[in-house]
RONU-699698 format. One record per residue (C-alpha): residue in one letter; z, x, y. Coordinates in pm, whole numbers, padded with zeros to 5 digits, always signed. Each point is the difference from the previous one (the first is absolute). Example, Ala and Ser with C-alpha at 12.3 -4.5 7.8 and 13.67 -1.06 7.14 Angstrom:
REM RONU-699698
a+00780+01230-00450/s-00066+00137+00344/
//
This chain:
REM RONU-699698
m+05800+03320-03223/a-00305-00185+00125/d-00136-00037-00350/d+00344-00142-00108/r-00024-00258+00284/t-00364-00091-00077/n+00087-00054-00375/d+00301-00209+00096/r-00220-00217+00219/m-00256-00045-00262/n+00259-00093-00257/d+00126-00278+00237/q-00348-00152-00008/k-00050+00032-00385/d+00136-00216-00275/i-00005+00074-00376/v-00040-00297-00225/y+00015+00044-00377/i-00220-00233-00208/d+00104-00152-00340/v-00248+00018-00293/e+00002-00380-00027/d-00044-00077+00366/e-00316-00207+00069/i-00222+00064+00310/t+00171-00289+00180/a+00352+00172-00048/v-00142+00331+00119/i-00147-00181+00317/d+00341-00163+00058/k+00172+00347-00011/l-00246+00136+00239/q+00033-00278+00251/s+00383+00012-00031/s+00019+00367+00113/p+00090+00047+00365/k-00175+00338+00015/k-00361+00084+00107/i-00060+00241-00287/v+00073-00120-00346/a-00001+00221-00312/l-00043-00202-00312/v+00136+00202-00287/l-00191-00127-00306/p+00121+00006-00357/k-00207+00169-00268/r-00279-00228-00144/a+00048-00262+00273/a-00243-00274-00108/v+00005-00174+00342/f-00187+00289+00161/q-00269+00028-00273/s-00200-00261+00177/v-00215+00086+00307/v+00054-00380+00103/n+00377+00066+00023/m-00067+00327+00193/k-00218-00183+00262/l+00276-00283+00034/l+00276+00272+00062/k-00230+00184+00260/r-00095-00333+00192/v+00370-00100+00011/a+00097+00344+00122/d-00258-00011+00274/e+00086-00354+00101/s+00375+00105+00022/k-00068+00301+00200/k+00150+00223-00270/h-00120+00318-00164/v+00024+00009-00381/v+00021+00310-00207/l-00009-00022-00386/v+00228+00248-00173/s-00147+00064-00329/s-00143+00282-00201/e-00215-00212-00236/s-00360+00114+00007/a-00145-00346-00091/l+00143-00148+00328/m-00158+00256+00232/p-00364-00143+00003/l+00124-00357+00054/a+00221+00107+00302/g-00284+00200+00139/a-00240-00291-00036/v+00195-00207+00246/g+00151+00274+00219/l+00358+00026-00103/h+00197+00330+00033/v+00159+00144-00326/a+00259+00266-00034/r+00136+00159-00319/t+00356-00003+00141/p+00179-00156+00297/q+00016+00345+00142/s-00379+00083-00063/k-00270-00014+00250/p-00196-00337-00039/e-00369-00023-00036/i-00276-00246-00059/p-00138+00089-00347/p-00384+00031-00041/t-00201-00296-00138/p-00173+00050-00337/s-00332+00057+00173/a+00126+00211+00294/t-00027+00377+00002/r+00307+00218+00072/e-00141+00071+00345/q-00050-00371+00081/a+00342-00082-00148/g+00213+00213+00231/g-00124+00366+00061/d+00244+00264-00072/e+00293-00061-00247/p+00283-00127+00186/d+00358+00143-00011/r+00154-00207-00280/s+00345+00155+00077/a+00011-00175+00341/p+00246-00294+00030/v-00132-00351+00054/g+00159-00002+00349/d-00233+00285+00100/l-00297-00229-00003/s+00035-00054+00363/d-00035+00369+00076/q-00347+00042-00195/p-00311+00079+00188/e-00230-00280+00105/d-00273+00084-00235/d+00273-00061-00284/d+00018-00365+00094/p+00396+00004+00074/i+00196-00320-00031/q+00137-00103+00330/v+00382-00021+00002/d+00056-00108+00360/n+00122-00352+00088/s-00319-00078+00222/e-00226-00288-00083/a-00302+00229-00014/p-00234-00057-00297/l+00015+00219-00306/a-00375+00106+00021/t-00065+00295+00253/a-00332+00128+00122/d-00092+00357+00063/k-00185+00109+00305/k-00329-00090-00146/g+00098-00364-00053/k+00040+00037-00380/k+00269-00233-00139/s+00267+00136-00253/k-00015-00088-00360/d+00314-00210+00026/a-00172-00221+00279/g-00313-00028-00244/a+00225-00097-00297/k+00178-00267+00211/k-00322-00144+00114/a-00144-00013-00351/g+00328-00159-00125/k-00040-00271+00260/r-00345-00076-00097/l+00088-00034-00374/k+00028-00347-00129/i+00132-00047-00357/p-00157-00310-00151/n+00213-00254-00167/f-00156-00034-00344/e+00253-00268-00125/k-00101-00232+00293/f-00360+00068-00064/r+00026-00080-00361/t+00189-00325+00076/k-00267-00107+00243/l-00262+00080-00267/l+00170-00203-00250/l+00061-00305+00225/g-00379+00022+00098/a-00102-00004-00370/v+00225-00300-00071/g-00126-00185+00313/l-00363+00057-00110/v+00077-00132-00357/i+00175-00305+00155/l-00311-00055+00227/i-00238+00004-00291/v+00196-00216-00227/g+00048-00257+00289/w-00371+00010+00080/v-00088-00068-00373/m+00260-00285-00023/a-00119-00154+00342/f-00382+00017-00065/v-00037+00025-00371/v+00289-00176-00199/m+00121-00265+00241/p-00327-00160+00132/k-00087-00337-00164/a-00251-00259+00080/t+00021-00380-00084/i-00339-00189+00025/t+00032-00380+00005/l-00299-00205-00093/k+00004-00365+00095/t-00248-00158-00251/d-00131-00338-00096/t+00232-00045-00306/s+00108-00303-00185/n+00320-00072-00200/l-00036-00172-00343/d+00296-00149-00182/t-00020+00053-00374/n+00212-00196-00265/l-00050+00120-00356/t+00167-00082-00328/i+00033+00308-00230/i+00133+00039-00349/a+00174+00336-00048/d-00017+00058-00379/p+00157+00317-00161/a-00232-00045-00302/a-00323+00004+00200/e-00191+00318+00004/s-00255-00055+00283/l-00059-00222+00293/d-00149-00344-00060/q-00122-00121+00348/e-00121-00338-00120/a+00324-00095-00162/g+00222+00199+00260/i+00172+00191-00272/v+00133+00346+00115/p+00148+00260-00246/a+00375+00035+00075/i+00269+00269-00074/s+00368-00057-00034/k+00215+00287+00131/e+00361+00070-00064/f+00231+00200+00218/r+00361+00088-00095/k+00216+00061+00301/t+00343+00165-00045/d+00231-00001+00299/t+00372+00095+00056/e+00252-00087+00249/k+00363+00113+00088/v+00274-00227+00149/a+00365+00066+00060/a+00254-00154-00242/t+00191-00278+00154/g+00237-00116-00275/e+00358+00110-00030/k+00235+00047-00314/d+00363+00105-00013/k+00043+00276-00266/g+00373+00036+00044/t+00261-00077-00264/s+00139-00349-00101/a+00366-00097+00058/s+00216-00110-00284/g+00344-00151-00056/s+00190-00291-00169/v-00004-00371+00045/t+00266-00241-00152/l-00165-00319-00119/s+00219-00326+00012/v-00046-00346-00155/d+00215-00311-00017/c+00189-00034-00332/a-00158-00343-00022/g-00349+00145+00009/g+00039+00190-00330/t-00055+00381-00058/p-00352+00075+00089/t-00188+00314-00106/i-00187+00186+00279/p-00277+00205-00141/a-00087+00376+00111/g-00244+00010+00298/t+00128-00325+00163/s-00031+00014+00384/v+00311-00034+00206/s-00048+00013+00382/t+00197-00005+00319/d-00141+00004+00361/n-00359+00005-00148/l+00074+00331-00193/a-00075-00042-00362/f+00170+00190-00279/t-00050-00014-00382/t+00260-00019-00273/e+00010+00310-00204/s+00118-00176-00327/e+00058-00338-00159/v+00332-00157+00081/t+00185-00303-00131/i+00245-00146+00258/a+00286-00078-00237/s+00254+00264+00005/f+00298-00173+00150/p+00078-00303+00229/d+00108+00056+00354/n+00233-00269+00143/s+00103+00201+00308/n-00179-00227+00248/g+00119-00317-00151/s-00309-00063-00219/c-00106+00133-00348/q-00271+00263+00014/f-00149+00256-00249/r-00082+00338+00159/k-00189+00306-00122/a-00120+00316+00170/v-00350+00138-00049/d-00193+00306+00125/v-00284-00047+00232/a-00277+00210+00172/a-00199-00067+00317/q-00349-00113-00076/k-00148+00222+00287/p+00115+00342+00133/g+00152-00001+00342/a+00321+00065+00185/q+00015-00377+00103/y+00106-00070-00367/n+00332+00178+00048/v+00178-00330+00077/a+00352-00015+00075/a+00274-00146-00237/g+00093-00358-00012/k-00364-00133+00019/d-00087-00341-00168/f-00292+00009-00242/i-00245-00274-00128/v-00106+00028-00371/a-00364-00088-00059/g-00046-00269-00245/y+00375-00078-00024/s+00113-00241+00293/s+00355-00039-00151/v+00059+00367-00011/t+00106+00209+00326/g+00069+00358+00044/t+00194+00239+00214/n+00024+00377+00027/d+00352+00138+00017/a-00130+00346+00105/a-00290+00104+00239/m-00341+00086-00159/t-00087+00366+00030/g-00277+00242-00062/g-00283-00169+00200/t-00224+00238+00213/s-00330-00046+00199/k-00313+00204+00007/i-00292-00173+00147/v-00356+00136-00104/k-00353-00098+00085/i-00200-00157-00287/i-00344-00141-00045/t-00039-00385+00016/q-00306-00207-00099/d-00039-00089+00373/d-00061+00385+00066/v-00272-00008-00270/n-00170-00314+00120/k-00006+00146+00358/a-00182+00305-00109/k-00228-00203-00226/d-00098-00230+00294/a-00085+00302+00223/i-00234+00143-00287/t-00161-00324-00049/k-00081-00056+00380/r-00137+00359+00034/t-00198+00033-00334/g-00154-00348+00022/s-00239+00109+00281/e-00035+00363-00115/g-00089-00092-00354/a-00271-00233+00118/d-00148+00260+00237/d+00011+00268-00266/l-00177-00224-00256/k-00265-00090+00258/e-00070+00366+00075/d-00034+00063-00394/i-00259-00281-00020/k-00203+00125+00301/k-00019+00352-00147/e-00202-00147-00297/g-00240-00169+00258/s+00135-00346-00046/y+00126-00268+00241/p+00374-00085-00057/i+00056-00377-00015/a+00346-00016+00173/e+00050-00362-00104/t+00020+00118-00367/l+00301+00222+00053/n+00273-00054-00254/a+00331+00178-00025/n+00223-00024-00303/t+00380-00020+00011/p+00137+00336+00091/v+00208+00186-00260/v+00313+00122+00198/t+00246+00252-00104/s+00308+00142+00184/e+00201+00327-00022/p+00291-00032-00010/n+00049-00334-00180/v+00173-00308+00162/g+00376+00045+00006/d-00015+00383-00020/e+00192+00210+00263/a-00246+00153+00246/s-00080+00027+00363/e-00372-00104-00020/v-00238-00154-00267/t-00355+00109-00058/v-00227-00291-00113/t-00343+00065-00157/s-00246-00280-00019/t-00341+00004-00190/t-00254-00258+00078/v-00343-00056-00152/f-00270-00129+00229/t-00348-00132-00113/m-00306-00092+00210/l-00366-00095-00067/g-00281+00190+00157/v-00386-00051-00012/k-00287+00235+00088/e-00044+00011+00389/d-00377+00038-00044/d-00013-00316-00195/l+00182-00201+00267/k-00245+00129+00262/k-00307-00091-00195/l+00133-00352-00049/i+00087-00037+00375/e-00319+00149+00127/e-00223-00186-00246/d+00137-00323+00129/a-00039+00095+00363/r-00360+00102-00043/k-00088-00336-00108/r+00092-00124+00354/i-00162+00269+00229/d-00356+00111+00074/t-00001+00341-00182/s-00315+00100+00183/k+00204-00006+00338/q+00352+00053-00098/v+00215+00213-00242/i+00358-00027-00105/r+00202+00199+00244/d+00345-00073-00149/n+00060-00184-00331/g+00356-00086+00107/l+00170+00117-00316/a+00248+00213+00183/a+00152-00324+00175/a-00076-00247-00293/t+00252-00242-00136/i+00033-00029-00387/q+00218-00262-00161/v+00080-00086-00365/e-00130-00337-00095/k+00068+00002-00361/k+00123+00226-00296/g-00178+00000-00325/a+00041+00154-00343/g-00034+00374-00055/g+00104+00075+00356/q-00305-00172+00150/m+00049-00138+00356/t-00210-00229+00222/l+00003+00120+00358/s-00117-00151+00323/l-00136+00244+00268/q-00047-00059+00363/a-00175+00259+00218/t-00184+00005+00342/v-00337+00180-00038/v-00158+00148+00312/a-00388+00019+00013/g-00195+00183+00272/p-00298+00204+00094/d-00100+00278-00245/l+00148+00313+00182/n+00066+00330-00174/e+00333+00134+00136/d-00069+00345-00128/a-00339+00019+00155/i+00145-00124+00338/k+00261+00283-00018/n-00263+00269-00048/e-00211-00139+00283/v+00284+00002+00255/v+00171+00334-00065/g+00019+00217+00311/k-00141-00290+00219/k+00161-00119+00322/r+00098-00372+00052/g-00291-00109+00196/d-00259+00146-00253/i+00175-00171-00284/q-00006-00348+00174/n-00378+00047+00080/l-00062+00113-00358/l+00169-00287-00189/k+00002-00297+00248/g-00355-00108-00067/r+00022-00012-00378/p-00039-00323-00171/g+00349-00178-00056/i+00185+00228+00242/n+00088-00180+00320/e+00267+00235+00169/v+00090+00364-00059/e+00343+00132+00123/v+00073+00360-00021/s+00346+00158+00060/y+00140+00345-00036/s+00332+00153-00046/p+00179+00197+00126/f-00081-00088+00357/w-00182+00333+00081/v-00259-00037-00265/q-00335-00102+00146/s-00242+00010-00289/t-00016-00092-00369/p+00156+00255-00244/k-00256+00192-00211/s+00180-00075-00323/t-00075-00359-00144/s+00358-00002-00152/k+00129-00049+00358/i-00221-00298+00074/t+00115-00361-00070/i-00244-00282-00008/i+00134-00351+00036/f-00189-00326-00036/e+00113-00302+00192/n-00134-00352+00008/k-00154-00071+00339/d+00134-00357+00003/n+00375+00057-00072/g+00047+00363+00048/s+00173+00027-00321/n-00002+00349-00192/t-00201-00067-00296/n-00068+00351-00123/e+00152+00331+00061/n-00157+00323-00145/p+00155+00319+00103/
//
């Protein structure tokens, strides 16, 4: 009877929980924490994947210890035993078997548990085991799970609990994210440094020198037949370039046309008997209220006299049709008609006109075509000239803009004027022509004229002024020959080599550059500026250095050579 009471007491403190094969470790832990009992027997299904991981075993053990609960895994799978033994979890083959902590893979049988336990003992009898079997406490006290023998040795469960608390599982996902962010940050830092200290830095060195401006006025003959430059006569070889520009423009149709049916009916023509019997030809217009109809056949008004109104009249009916479609031509009966070309003849319709219908559609008008043509002309005028200049420059020649000529555009439209459509596409083709001369030939003529007016032992031509020159057509001759007037401002200054200066100043600071250049002949002032603002020295690449020459007197920018 005492044994029965003991089993009943133990069963009151024990809970049997069945684990599903698809349960994750979080679901198992929830079931453990939801149990109100101190001893929880987890009945595991065969091949429970969740318990094939020592990490999951440790998590389960740690939660059980923190919840003051004692867990027994009910399973007979041999692969599970070493994992349970490694973390200190009890295992029983059946809910009625005596639980035990399985040996670890490296432990001997003696270290694991001594004598073979009675596997026939129920789980509830755990509390009745001797102290050296590490019994699971089933009382409701708050005493810790670990017990110590008289020599101060802690039980295996206490050691497992302590080991479980010390174990920290690293978060590899968080570590990988931090590593990736660190790598990205390093790349951004390197790219930013290269941009800030290699790509962006620039230096501008302004040299105020003793320069002089020389106005040059030349008369030049551009001759397509010339083969070489004649400096004495001022004749330069010329080329005539042609550029064909085709452009299209679409505009909405604005015209309207009624494509309905025409009304028809009959008009009775009348004339006084004294006026004879006139013959009205087919196609004669008869109208009422500004609505015109046309007679369908020839008619002679002489059928019979009509004296009903007290006067003698000849009357004759004739079929008519409206000259245009539209419902407005369905005029009511009894209307008076005027006969074109026959003032003595009148008409009236005894019955209403019928059959007129309206159907308004969009059609192309000449105004639509002209609108599209004007838009093309405005656009292609500048584009054609620019394209032609670029073609001339590609051949090493200087385009003479004053010689630009454009022929009358050839314009076509689709659909044609009068056609039914919602929009019209207009195509215009224009042929542009322009004269060009060799740029080197112009430079030679300008610079030769300027050298006659400077001391070449002290000064050189710093800017020939061709970029801002003005060229006008004075006269047109036979064979495409043209006489041109050229005005340019030539800048003369000290003989300074920009490339040599750049090579001398690379990597130097502002003060060093000023000391280096300020004492040179012809240089009065040296200004050095850097960008961006954090740059404190000249870049080591000459391509990032700009040399500017200025006239000391007026401060004008006379030469810029990046």
